[in-house]
Steps between C-alpha positions, in 0.01 A plus 500: 500500500674170575223414749230570241681289237540214749125512586407495129725202429363306798143582397567377145653179635194434718269571204686262274497231766127543556435458129718188460258229379427195716624160379320395187359195674300738722399731211285248313741217424684636196815339642349163408558547132794334333711190574456295821610179665284288735660212688267291710503171690253292693310174517260308273273344760306185411369176647684344792470173306742631236863406523584874523198669667653852497789520248720812474460742211740777390446726197674818385321719241638782284244717329367838399219721624289577193319754720505586873255215568569231233822301473624207289806290566694178439583279799726201568561306818521165673228285665483161666143389432603133485850513364698810393349726233589831339183703422519754215198729507335812359382722781221767485396721795241772547540730798167641628666827609811680372617597849761364737248253645280306262315169460564326171372214284753272335503222244799303376528187290764304314690178498707314768811327372597178685844522659525141619356151445230545760259258325700187575472563875150641533275303273645151469578342165349420164565151372535309174475130412764536224771342713730204473348349809139377539418778750452874426798736512428822688587835352508816717298808417701812423376849587431720193371818664158656452273802472394729786254778570486719811235778554543690826441809715734697724620827646805717423662748739768733361747641752665725240473559128733206437429239770197324639359170628211285387274236652290278271269202501392306197373172355753285318386261227785276391510205258817290484584248229697173542600247237685170491729365228227267374279803422279470806375836627378637832327830581492632853288805592569721804264758651675713760458808717791733422626727783788738416699786644728708276699815441490738207774725358510758226 
């Protein structure tokens, strides 16, 4: 009797184990719903004639999967396009497949806040003739920040329901504003290739 009971218990255990569902990331991506964080870093590659031809970019994004394939988030980071800037962006991504490996399309845009007085070093000076001396007095430009847009494409590989890595390439459009105390203004446009690697957590 004990042998029969033991066999039945072992059989039940094997049956339960066989029916245990696979990770949700392998069952159609339902694990991708809910809160997530993506932290990525990389380079914004531009002309070798620029003062910074490939400045560093770091952005961390917290967001929510509206569905298994569509997500929205808010990102903040630091970049060194010419001086130091803090981008604040809205991030949207569409994953082609809701499985552990998927290509995706991304688009984020927002505003970069200037963190230093980059303009006085990069773009020379404005000048005014309202001076005590008969020659112009030179006034430095001050960085004021500027708008940015970044469409892109990438791939995501999930190693578990809660952790994965991402590779992405995009096209950065950046406009930075500078102004001097005598109300002179300067606009500088950047067009860059964005290359990023990142990690994602749930």
